[in-house]
Short mmCIF file of the C-alpha atoms (twelve columns), coordinates in Angstrom:
data_MODEL
# 
_entry.id   MODEL 
# 
loop_
_atom_site.group_PDB 
_atom_site.id 
_atom_site.type_symbol 
_atom_site.label_atom_id 
_atom_site.label_alt_id 
_atom_site.label_comp_id 
_atom_site.label_asym_id 
_atom_site.label_seq_id 
_atom_site.Cartn_x 
_atom_site.Cartn_y 
_atom_site.Cartn_z 
_atom_site.pdbx_PDB_model_num 
ATOM 1   C CA . MET A 1   -6.488  -20.129 15.660  1 
ATOM 2   C CA . LYS A 2   -3.213  -19.942 14.474  1 
ATOM 3   C CA . MET A 3   -2.759  -18.169 11.996  1 
ATOM 4   C CA . LEU A 4   0.566   -18.754 9.940   1 
ATOM 5   C CA . ALA A 5   0.033   -22.014 8.525   1 
ATOM 6   C CA . ASP A 6   3.760   -23.171 7.203   1 
ATOM 7   C CA . TRP A 7   6.181   -20.488 8.303   1 
ATOM 8   C CA . SER A 8   9.332   -22.079 8.424   1 
ATOM 9   C CA . ASP A 9   12.561  -21.598 9.915   1 
ATOM 10  C CA . ARG A 10  13.539  -20.350 6.220   1 
ATOM 11  C CA . HIS A 11  10.771  -17.736 5.998   1 
ATOM 12  C CA . SER A 12  12.169  -16.023 9.483   1 
ATOM 13  C CA . GLU A 13  15.845  -16.137 7.924   1 
ATOM 14  C CA . LYS A 14  14.852  -14.446 4.620   1 
ATOM 15  C CA . PHE A 15  12.168  -12.132 6.252   1 
ATOM 16  C CA . GLN A 16  12.141  -8.746  5.313   1 
ATOM 17  C CA . ASP A 17  15.891  -9.479  2.958   1 
ATOM 18  C CA . GLU A 18  13.702  -11.936 0.347   1 
ATOM 19  C CA . VAL A 19  10.349  -11.659 -1.332  1 
ATOM 20  C CA . LEU A 20  8.773   -14.793 0.324   1 
ATOM 21  C CA . THR A 21  5.636   -16.254 0.166   1 
ATOM 22  C CA . PHE A 22  3.375   -17.982 3.002   1 
ATOM 23  C CA . GLN A 23  -0.025  -19.710 3.712   1 
ATOM 24  C CA . HIS A 24  -1.932  -17.915 6.625   1 
ATOM 25  C CA . ASN A 25  -6.117  -18.998 8.000   1 
ATOM 26  C CA . LEU A 26  -7.196  -15.127 7.875   1 
ATOM 27  C CA . GLU A 27  -9.957  -16.611 5.901   1 
ATOM 28  C CA . LYS A 28  -11.437 -18.588 8.978   1 
ATOM 29  C CA . SER A 29  -12.032 -15.778 10.915  1 
ATOM 30  C CA . GLY A 30  -15.326 -15.214 9.048   1 
ATOM 31  C CA . LEU A 31  -14.341 -11.428 8.774   1 
ATOM 32  C CA . PHE A 32  -13.860 -11.710 5.286   1 
ATOM 33  C CA . THR A 33  -16.997 -12.865 3.769   1 
ATOM 34  C CA . ASP A 34  -19.413 -10.669 1.813   1 
ATOM 35  C CA . GLU A 35  -22.054 -9.975  4.643   1 
ATOM 36  C CA . ALA A 36  -19.188 -9.462  7.307   1 
ATOM 37  C CA . LEU A 37  -17.683 -6.865  4.437   1 
ATOM 38  C CA . ILE A 38  -20.950 -4.940  3.957   1 
ATOM 39  C CA . ALA A 39  -21.081 -4.729  7.702   1 
ATOM 40  C CA . LEU A 40  -17.549 -2.658  7.911   1 
ATOM 41  C CA . LEU A 41  -17.911 -0.729  4.951   1 
ATOM 42  C CA . ASP A 42  -21.233 0.527   6.780   1 
ATOM 43  C CA . THR A 43  -19.354 1.078   10.021  1 
ATOM 44  C CA . HIS A 44  -15.715 2.050   8.562   1 
ATOM 45  C CA . PRO A 45  -15.799 6.370   9.075   1 
ATOM 46  C CA . SER A 46  -15.609 8.020   6.021   1 
ATOM 47  C CA . GLU A 47  -12.178 10.079  6.861   1 
ATOM 48  C CA . GLN A 48  -10.146 6.408   6.991   1 
ATOM 49  C CA . MET A 49  -11.917 5.393   3.560   1 
ATOM 50  C CA . ASP A 50  -10.590 5.487   -0.088  1 
ATOM 51  C CA . VAL A 51  -12.960 4.495   -3.227  1 
ATOM 52  C CA . CYS A 52  -11.314 4.980   -6.439  1 
ATOM 53  C CA . THR A 53  -11.189 4.082   -10.155 1 
ATOM 54  C CA . MET A 54  -8.447  3.730   -12.547 1 
ATOM 55  C CA . THR A 55  -6.643  6.573   -15.198 1 
ATOM 56  C CA . ASP A 56  -5.461  5.216   -18.415 1 
ATOM 57  C CA . PRO A 57  -4.096  1.817   -18.518 1 
ATOM 58  C CA . ASP A 58  -2.203  2.476   -21.376 1 
ATOM 59  C CA . HIS A 59  -0.199  6.149   -19.851 1 
ATOM 60  C CA . PRO A 60  3.494   5.641   -20.851 1 
ATOM 61  C CA . LYS A 61  4.879   6.535   -17.260 1 
ATOM 62  C CA . PHE A 62  2.201   6.563   -15.061 1 
ATOM 63  C CA . PRO A 63  -0.709  4.048   -15.636 1 
ATOM 64  C CA . ASN A 64  -3.875  3.130   -14.217 1 
ATOM 65  C CA . ARG A 65  -3.216  5.949   -11.247 1 
ATOM 66  C CA . PHE A 66  -5.680  5.775   -8.502  1 
ATOM 67  C CA . LEU A 67  -9.040  8.949   -8.855  1 
ATOM 68  C CA . THR A 68  -10.740 9.612   -6.228  1 
ATOM 69  C CA . GLY A 69  -14.288 8.997   -5.611  1 
ATOM 70  C CA . ASP A 70  -17.382 10.245  -3.826  1 
ATOM 71  C CA . PHE A 71  -19.033 7.603   -1.910  1 
ATOM 72  C CA . ARG A 72  -21.113 9.203   0.822   1 
ATOM 73  C CA . ASP A 73  -24.706 8.234   -0.795  1 
ATOM 74  C CA . ALA A 74  -23.985 4.658   -1.047  1 
ATOM 75  C CA . ASP A 75  -24.075 1.795   1.288   1 
ATOM 76  C CA . GLY A 76  -22.454 -0.855  2.329   1 
ATOM 77  C CA . GLU A 77  -24.338 -3.546  -0.149  1 
ATOM 78  C CA . THR A 78  -24.142 -0.930  -2.680  1 
ATOM 79  C CA . LEU A 79  -19.943 -0.266  -2.524  1 
ATOM 80  C CA . LEU A 80  -19.420 -4.308  -2.428  1 
ATOM 81  C CA . ALA A 81  -21.508 -4.116  -5.548  1 
ATOM 82  C CA . ALA A 82  -19.321 -1.696  -6.879  1 
ATOM 83  C CA . ALA A 83  -16.464 -3.668  -6.285  1 
ATOM 84  C CA . LYS A 84  -17.490 -6.538  -7.934  1 
ATOM 85  C CA . ALA A 85  -18.305 -5.079  -10.923 1 
ATOM 86  C CA . GLU A 86  -15.474 -3.478  -12.878 1 
ATOM 87  C CA . ARG A 87  -12.942 -0.638  -11.823 1 
ATOM 88  C CA . VAL A 88  -13.485 0.102   -8.565  1 
ATOM 89  C CA . PHE A 89  -10.968 -0.322  -5.117  1 
ATOM 90  C CA . ILE A 90  -11.864 0.097   -2.162  1 
ATOM 91  C CA . ASN A 91  -9.466  0.577   0.596   1 
ATOM 92  C CA . LEU A 92  -10.325 0.518   4.069   1 
ATOM 93  C CA . ARG A 93  -7.062  2.639   5.903   1 
ATOM 94  C CA . LYS A 94  -6.455  1.379   9.514   1 
ATOM 95  C CA . ALA A 95  -9.675  -1.170  9.321   1 
ATOM 96  C CA . MET A 96  -7.445  -3.739  11.238  1 
ATOM 97  C CA . ASN A 97  -6.733  -1.452  13.988  1 
ATOM 98  C CA . ILE A 98  -10.309 0.579   14.442  1 
ATOM 99  C CA . HIS A 99  -12.547 -2.510  14.415  1 
ATOM 100 C CA . PRO A 100 -12.125 -4.489  17.772  1 
ATOM 101 C CA . GLU A 101 -12.734 -7.441  16.070  1 
ATOM 102 C CA . TYR A 102 -10.605 -7.101  13.433  1 
ATOM 103 C CA . LYS A 103 -7.756  -5.471  15.972  1 
ATOM 104 C CA . ALA A 104 -7.920  -8.878  17.771  1 
ATOM 105 C CA . LEU A 105 -6.761  -10.294 14.209  1 
ATOM 106 C CA . LEU A 106 -4.088  -8.234  13.755  1 
ATOM 107 C CA . ASP A 107 -2.964  -8.856  17.291  1 
ATOM 108 C CA . ASN A 108 -2.583  -12.488 16.681  1 
ATOM 109 C CA . MET A 109 -1.272  -12.146 13.119  1 
ATOM 110 C CA . TYR A 110 2.154   -10.037 14.300  1 
ATOM 111 C CA . GLY A 111 1.982   -11.559 17.940  1 
ATOM 112 C CA . GLU A 112 2.882   -14.743 15.848  1 
ATOM 113 C CA . LEU A 113 5.176   -13.309 13.566  1 
ATOM 114 C CA . ALA A 114 7.437   -11.887 16.243  1 
ATOM 115 C CA . ALA A 115 7.422   -14.931 17.880  1 
ATOM 116 C CA . LYS A 116 8.403   -16.882 14.785  1 
ATOM 117 C CA . THR A 117 11.009  -14.315 13.537  1 
ATOM 118 C CA . GLY A 118 12.675  -13.047 17.238  1 
ATOM 119 C CA . SER A 119 11.638  -9.474  16.518  1 
ATOM 120 C CA . LYS A 120 10.418  -7.051  19.088  1 
ATOM 121 C CA . THR A 121 6.672   -6.778  19.181  1 
ATOM 122 C CA . PHE A 122 5.490   -5.007  15.810  1 
ATOM 123 C CA . ASN A 123 3.162   -1.319  15.682  1 
ATOM 124 C CA . ALA A 124 1.137   -2.550  13.066  1 
ATOM 125 C CA . ASN A 125 -0.901  -0.918  10.799  1 
ATOM 126 C CA . GLY A 126 -3.554  -3.055  8.704   1 
ATOM 127 C CA . GLY A 127 -6.286  -1.827  6.153   1 
ATOM 128 C CA . ILE A 128 -8.424  -3.772  4.324   1 
ATOM 129 C CA . LEU A 129 -8.763  -4.005  0.198   1 
ATOM 130 C CA . ILE A 130 -11.739 -4.676  -1.701  1 
ATOM 131 C CA . SER A 131 -10.937 -4.756  -5.558  1 
ATOM 132 C CA . SER A 132 -12.867 -5.472  -8.832  1 
ATOM 133 C CA . PRO A 133 -11.934 -8.052  -11.221 1 
ATOM 134 C CA . ILE A 134 -9.477  -5.669  -13.253 1 
ATOM 135 C CA . SER A 135 -8.657  -3.088  -10.882 1 
ATOM 136 C CA . GLN A 136 -4.975  -2.901  -11.018 1 
ATOM 137 C CA . THR A 137 -2.645  -1.177  -8.469  1 
ATOM 138 C CA . PRO A 138 0.022   1.301   -10.338 1 
ATOM 139 C CA . TYR A 139 3.739   0.586   -10.080 1 
ATOM 140 C CA . HIS A 140 4.637   2.510   -6.826  1 
ATOM 141 C CA . PHE A 141 6.834   0.985   -3.094  1 
ATOM 142 C CA . ASP A 142 5.999   2.132   0.036   1 
ATOM 143 C CA . LYS A 143 7.652   3.871   2.576   1 
ATOM 144 C CA . THR A 144 6.731   0.928   5.361   1 
ATOM 145 C CA . GLU A 145 7.667   -2.463  4.966   1 
ATOM 146 C CA . THR A 146 5.011   -3.962  3.904   1 
ATOM 147 C CA . ILE A 147 2.987   -7.853  4.066   1 
ATOM 148 C CA . LEU A 148 0.498   -8.527  1.768   1 
ATOM 149 C CA . TRP A 149 -1.906  -10.913 3.367   1 
ATOM 150 C CA . HIS A 150 -4.699  -12.573 0.430   1 
ATOM 151 C CA . ILE A 151 -8.046  -13.809 1.246   1 
ATOM 152 C CA . ARG A 152 -10.030 -14.080 -1.916  1 
ATOM 153 C CA . GLY A 153 -9.604  -13.855 -5.798  1 
ATOM 154 C CA . ILE A 154 -6.354  -13.923 -7.224  1 
ATOM 155 C CA . LYS A 155 -4.144  -11.288 -8.080  1 
ATOM 156 C CA . ARG A 156 -0.911  -11.121 -10.288 1 
ATOM 157 C CA . VAL A 157 1.700   -9.467  -7.936  1 
ATOM 158 C CA . TYR A 158 4.972   -7.536  -9.636  1 
ATOM 159 C CA . ILE A 159 8.134   -7.082  -7.298  1 
ATOM 160 C CA . TYR A 160 11.146  -5.144  -9.088  1 
ATOM 161 C CA . PRO A 161 14.777  -5.307  -7.687  1 
ATOM 162 C CA . ARG A 162 15.759  -2.071  -5.470  1 
ATOM 163 C CA . THR A 163 17.867  -0.530  -8.274  1 
ATOM 164 C CA . GLN A 164 18.494  2.898   -9.781  1 
ATOM 165 C CA . LYS A 165 16.766  1.552   -12.832 1 
ATOM 166 C CA . PHE A 166 13.345  0.691   -11.128 1 
ATOM 167 C CA . ILE A 167 13.630  2.847   -8.261  1 
ATOM 168 C CA . PRO A 168 15.792  6.057   -8.648  1 
ATOM 169 C CA . ASP A 169 16.865  8.172   -5.621  1 
ATOM 170 C CA . ASN A 170 14.905  11.401  -7.450  1 
ATOM 171 C CA . ALA A 171 11.884  9.270   -7.672  1 
ATOM 172 C CA . TYR A 172 12.159  8.168   -3.830  1 
ATOM 173 C CA . GLU A 173 12.893  11.436  -2.336  1 
ATOM 174 C CA . ALA A 174 9.939   13.107  -4.471  1 
ATOM 175 C CA . THR A 175 7.497   10.897  -2.389  1 
ATOM 176 C CA . MET A 176 8.809   12.101  0.864   1 
ATOM 177 C CA . THR A 177 7.412   15.559  0.834   1 
ATOM 178 C CA . ASP A 178 4.135   13.894  -0.921  1 
ATOM 179 C CA . LYS A 179 1.961   12.353  2.079   1 
ATOM 180 C CA . VAL A 180 -0.409  10.589  -0.317  1 
ATOM 181 C CA . ASN A 181 1.336   9.875   -4.086  1 
ATOM 182 C CA . ASP A 182 4.215   7.192   -4.129  1 
ATOM 183 C CA . ASP A 183 3.740   6.186   -7.989  1 
ATOM 184 C CA . LEU A 184 6.804   5.627   -9.370  1 
ATOM 185 C CA . PRO A 185 7.585   6.155   -13.148 1 
ATOM 186 C CA . TYR A 186 6.959   2.911   -15.221 1 
ATOM 187 C CA . THR A 187 7.653   1.003   -18.587 1 
ATOM 188 C CA . GLN A 188 6.411   -2.244  -19.351 1 
ATOM 189 C CA . GLU A 189 10.149  -3.443  -19.937 1 
ATOM 190 C CA . PHE A 190 10.279  -3.323  -16.644 1 
ATOM 191 C CA . ASP A 191 8.285   -6.800  -16.220 1 
ATOM 192 C CA . GLN A 192 11.362  -8.530  -17.616 1 
ATOM 193 C CA . GLU A 193 13.195  -8.402  -14.857 1 
ATOM 194 C CA . ALA A 194 10.297  -8.511  -12.242 1 
ATOM 195 C CA . PHE A 195 9.316   -11.907 -9.902  1 
ATOM 196 C CA . ILE A 196 5.792   -12.430 -10.968 1 
ATOM 197 C CA . HIS A 197 3.507   -14.291 -8.847  1 
ATOM 198 C CA . ASP A 198 -0.556  -15.136 -8.860  1 
ATOM 199 C CA . LEU A 199 -1.186  -15.206 -5.371  1 
ATOM 200 C CA . GLN A 200 -4.397  -17.453 -4.482  1 
ATOM 201 C CA . PRO A 201 -6.577  -17.268 -1.223  1 
ATOM 202 C CA . GLY A 202 -5.099  -17.942 1.875   1 
ATOM 203 C CA . GLU A 203 -1.479  -16.806 0.947   1 
ATOM 204 C CA . GLY A 204 0.653   -14.326 1.889   1 
ATOM 205 C CA . LEU A 205 3.481   -12.413 0.394   1 
ATOM 206 C CA . SER A 206 6.574   -10.477 1.938   1 
ATOM 207 C CA . TRP A 207 9.265   -8.190  -0.106  1 
ATOM 208 C CA . PRO A 208 11.831  -6.305  0.866   1 
ATOM 209 C CA . HIS A 209 11.587  -2.651  2.137   1 
ATOM 210 C CA . ALA A 210 10.996  -0.187  -0.981  1 
ATOM 211 C CA . ALA A 211 10.887  -2.751  -3.795  1 
ATOM 212 C CA . PRO A 212 8.769   -1.108  -6.178  1 
ATOM 213 C CA . HIS A 213 5.529   -3.545  -6.930  1 
ATOM 214 C CA . ARG A 214 2.174   -3.357  -8.954  1 
ATOM 215 C CA . VAL A 215 -0.695  -5.416  -9.017  1 
ATOM 216 C CA . ASP A 216 -3.262  -7.190  -11.607 1 
ATOM 217 C CA . ASN A 217 -6.758  -8.445  -10.160 1 
ATOM 218 C CA . LYS A 218 -7.544  -11.611 -12.555 1 
ATOM 219 C CA . THR A 219 -10.591 -11.899 -10.293 1 
ATOM 220 C CA . TYR A 220 -12.553 -9.768  -7.175  1 
ATOM 221 C CA . CYS A 221 -10.497 -9.848  -4.233  1 
ATOM 222 C CA . VAL A 222 -10.282 -9.225  -0.786  1 
ATOM 223 C CA . SER A 223 -7.058  -8.465  0.690   1 
ATOM 224 C CA . VAL A 224 -5.346  -7.307  4.186   1 
ATOM 225 C CA . THR A 225 -2.569  -5.426  3.887   1 
ATOM 226 C CA . THR A 226 -0.124  -4.283  7.090   1 
ATOM 227 C CA . GLU A 227 2.786   -1.906  7.229   1 
ATOM 228 C CA . TYR A 228 4.777   -1.522  10.162  1 
ATOM 229 C CA . SER A 229 8.529   0.507   10.526  1 
ATOM 230 C CA . THR A 230 11.879  -0.362  11.708  1 
ATOM 231 C CA . ARG A 231 14.729  1.714   12.817  1 
ATOM 232 C CA . ALA A 232 16.446  0.877   9.593   1 
ATOM 233 C CA . THR A 233 13.653  2.042   7.478   1 
ATOM 234 C CA . ALA A 234 12.652  4.991   9.375   1 
ATOM 235 C CA . MET A 235 16.622  5.927   9.068   1 
ATOM 236 C CA . LYS A 236 16.622  5.368   5.288   1 
ATOM 237 C CA . ASN A 237 13.472  7.590   4.706   1 
ATOM 238 C CA . ALA A 238 14.654  10.479  7.251   1 
ATOM 239 C CA . ALA A 239 17.796  10.417  4.990   1 
ATOM 240 C CA . MET A 240 15.552  10.553  1.778   1 
ATOM 241 C CA . LEU A 241 13.777  13.196  3.369   1 
ATOM 242 C CA . THR A 242 17.410  16.032  3.942   1 
ATOM 243 C CA . ASN A 243 17.999  14.903  0.289   1 
ATOM 244 C CA . ALA A 244 14.311  15.856  -0.935  1 
ATOM 245 C CA . THR A 245 14.504  18.848  0.809   1 
ATOM 246 C CA . LEU A 246 18.589  20.209  -0.255  1 
ATOM 247 C CA . ARG A 247 16.741  19.313  -3.777  1 
ATOM 248 C CA . HIS A 248 13.295  21.208  -3.392  1 
ATOM 249 C CA . ARG A 249 14.970  23.893  -1.338  1 
ATOM 250 C CA . PHE A 250 18.214  24.639  -2.115  1 
ATOM 251 C CA . GLY A 251 18.874  22.976  -5.456  1 
ATOM 252 C CA . VAL A 252 21.461  20.346  -4.317  1 
ATOM 253 C CA . LYS A 253 21.314  16.881  -6.017  1 
ATOM 254 C CA . THR A 254 22.646  14.780  -3.804  1 
ATOM 255 C CA . SER A 255 22.128  11.082  -3.445  1 
ATOM 256 C CA . TYR A 256 21.555  8.119   -0.774  1 
ATOM 257 C CA . GLU A 257 23.138  5.966   -3.345  1 
ATOM 258 C CA . THR A 258 26.796  6.874   -2.954  1 
ATOM 259 C CA . ASP A 259 26.266  8.513   -0.058  1 
ATOM 260 C CA . GLY A 260 29.093  6.904   2.579   1 
ATOM 261 C CA . THR A 261 27.512  5.334   6.141   1 
ATOM 262 C CA . THR A 262 28.380  8.346   8.109   1 
ATOM 263 C CA . SER A 263 26.543  10.699  5.615   1 
ATOM 264 C CA . ARG A 264 23.582  8.692   5.844   1 
ATOM 265 C CA . TYR A 265 23.360  8.551   9.169   1 
ATOM 266 C CA . VAL A 266 24.086  12.581  9.456   1 
ATOM 267 C CA . LYS A 267 21.020  13.083  7.163   1 
ATOM 268 C CA . SER A 268 18.639  10.833  9.152   1 
ATOM 269 C CA . MET A 269 19.431  13.044  12.300  1 
ATOM 270 C CA . PHE A 270 18.907  16.087  10.338  1 
ATOM 271 C CA . GLY A 271 15.780  14.825  8.401   1 
ATOM 272 C CA . ARG A 272 14.217  13.772  12.115  1 
ATOM 273 C CA . VAL A 273 14.957  17.325  12.878  1 
ATOM 274 C CA . MET A 274 13.673  18.962  10.299  1 
ATOM 275 C CA . LYS A 275 10.630  17.528  10.174  1 
ATOM 276 C CA . LYS A 276 10.004  17.828  14.272  1 
ATOM 277 C CA . ALA A 277 10.925  21.752  13.469  1 
ATOM 278 C CA . GLY A 278 8.466   21.992  10.234  1 
ATOM 279 C CA . MET A 279 10.826  22.954  8.016   1 
ATOM 280 C CA . VAL A 280 10.468  19.806  5.028   1 
ATOM 281 C CA . PRO A 281 8.690   21.067  2.448   1 
ATOM 282 C CA . ASP A 282 4.823   19.643  1.259   1 
ATOM 283 C CA . THR A 283 4.588   18.987  -1.870  1 
ATOM 284 C CA . THR A 284 1.145   16.579  -1.852  1 
ATOM 285 C CA . PRO A 285 -1.456  17.772  -4.496  1 
ATOM 286 C CA . ALA A 286 -4.856  17.913  -3.601  1 
ATOM 287 C CA . ASP A 287 -7.063  15.368  -3.253  1 
ATOM 288 C CA . MET A 288 -9.418  16.285  -6.075  1 
ATOM 289 C CA . VAL A 289 -12.858 14.035  -6.147  1 
ATOM 290 C CA . SER A 290 -13.862 13.589  -9.564  1 
ATOM 291 C CA . PHE A 291 -16.494 10.946  -9.786  1 
ATOM 292 C CA . LYS A 292 -19.422 9.339   -7.488  1 
ATOM 293 C CA . ILE A 293 -20.671 6.205   -7.250  1 
ATOM 294 C CA . ASP A 294 -23.685 5.704   -9.047  1 
ATOM 295 C CA . PRO A 295 -25.442 2.049   -8.961  1 
ATOM 296 C CA . GLY A 296 -27.755 3.415   -11.616 1 
ATOM 297 C CA . ASN A 297 -24.314 2.968   -14.046 1 
ATOM 298 C CA . PRO A 298 -23.393 -0.594  -14.929 1 
ATOM 299 C CA . ASN A 299 -19.774 0.154   -13.816 1 
ATOM 300 C CA . PHE A 300 -20.856 1.942   -10.842 1 
ATOM 301 C CA . VAL A 301 -18.708 5.056   -11.997 1 
ATOM 302 C CA . THR A 302 -20.001 8.280   -13.106 1 
ATOM 303 C CA . ASP A 303 -18.090 11.502  -13.024 1 
ATOM 304 C CA . ILE A 304 -18.679 14.853  -11.579 1 
ATOM 305 C CA . GLU A 305 -16.991 18.062  -11.839 1 
ATOM 306 C CA . PRO A 306 -14.160 17.628  -9.625  1 
ATOM 307 C CA . PHE A 307 -13.822 19.138  -6.007  1 
ATOM 308 C CA . LYS A 308 -10.979 19.116  -3.229  1 
ATOM 309 C CA . ARG A 309 -12.282 15.867  -0.748  1 
ATOM 310 C CA . ASN A 310 -14.222 17.411  1.962   1 
ATOM 311 C CA . PHE A 311 -14.597 13.841  3.727   1 
# 
């Protein structure tokens, strides 16, 4: 089955450099029906699953930040019902890699993409997102190249310029020592300069590396999100890691934006060395579980005494 329905020469020319939309045929695989998703939820490893709700949408800087939930007493049917109810967001990390039938689909997706773009084989990871009608993904950026393959429902996606106003170097650096959080400070006025698109079923979206973005669901949604690294993204992240370490350990205020080509290259090499040597500080906060999936609650979310995630 053909995965890329309308990929053109223009898509190949602008891929990774501009925001692009395209059509795909993932839904025709039959792997994203309710029945298929329930079976997947029942078999996916718990350590590769996140079930979240969101914080106050009116927070002045970090609206809709994800909170971790305990889903261990809920079967796949209950989890899918929770995702269809209100503010529940499910991320099945690496689902497209772990399960053979989904891995075959991922290989087809990126095999076609490699052939179309002339790129080398992508080493892609793919997760499946199942999210409630009013779920909102907070303002953030991805450390890797990312493509969103939308399958069911409607999502409104906001993508912002890659300037210091929207993603300042110190905010980018802060995420390099945090293995979980990639949220960025946000104000509503940013939306005036955003690319805004209502993503429809069967539509895909790609954008330049590290472009800040956020998502507002309009309905219950199912999507696949895939990520991969290139030499350019790896080098930039390594240089940012060096700057983050210099700032965190020695108080040195440096900036990727103002660094020259040689400085960026040297810092990239140094960042790789520091990472291998274990010299990079780890600022990742504890992942605290603060609610549980409760089918007795209409919105399936019941607060609990927080504890550090151990599953």
